[in-house]
N, C-alpha and C positions, 0 to 999 in steps of 0.2 A: 561620203562610206562610212558608215560608222564602225566601231570599232569596239564591243565587249569584250572584257576578259577576267577571269578571278588570277587573287595573286593569295599564298599562303602568308602569312605575316603573324609571329607571338602566337602559333595554330589559331589563330581564327583566318576564314576566306573574306578577301574584302574584295568586293569588286568595282572593278576600272572601264567606263565608259571615256570612247574617245570620238571625236569627230573631225573629220580634215579630205584632204580630197588626195587619190590616186595620182602619184607623180609619176611613175616610173613601173615598166614590165620588162623584167629580163628574162630569156628562154635560154636556160646552160642545155647541150644537148652533146656528147661525147658520139661521134659519131661508128666507133666501136662500141660502144655500150648501148645503148637506144633506151632500156628500161631502167638507167641512171641518170635522166631526165629531169629536171625542177625548171619550177618556172618559180620568182620571184616578186611580188606586186609591193611595192615601193610606198608609200605614204604617210605625208604631214600634216598635221593638225595644227591649230593654235599653241596647243600645251605639251603636243605629244606627238611624237612619229615611229614610224618602224618599219619592218619587213614582215611579210607573212612568206613564208618558202612552201613551197608545196609539190611533194614527187610524184612521180609515173603513177604508181596505185590511189595516191587522193586525186591526182586531175583527174583518171579515167572513171571513179566512185562518183567526183563533183561533175562530169562530163554527164554520166548516166542517168543520174540523178533529175540534171536540166535539161537532158533529152526526152525523158518517159512524163515531166511538168510541162513542155513545149508548147502545147495550148492554152496554158494558163501566162507564160509567158508570150507571147504574141500581144495579147491588149497592152501589154507595159509598154508606155514612152517615158525614156531617162531626159528629164530636165534639168539644164543647169544655170542657177542664179551669179550674177557675178554680185558682189558686195559695195 
């Protein structure tokens, strides 16, 4: 998994790139408030780690985009190599 972000430091935009593995996926959901669901993707690399948090609206948007491009994704294979 590759993470690319931008930070503003001293009025300059700095690009930060990191690479690591997806370690954990947390799903938070309140039974009474379905719209407040959140997914947290926890990753850890050699130099950086972090959590990507998606709310229910972002999850729906991501799902719609992936579903519309489903044909493109069917030919993709995920390979994991050990160091």
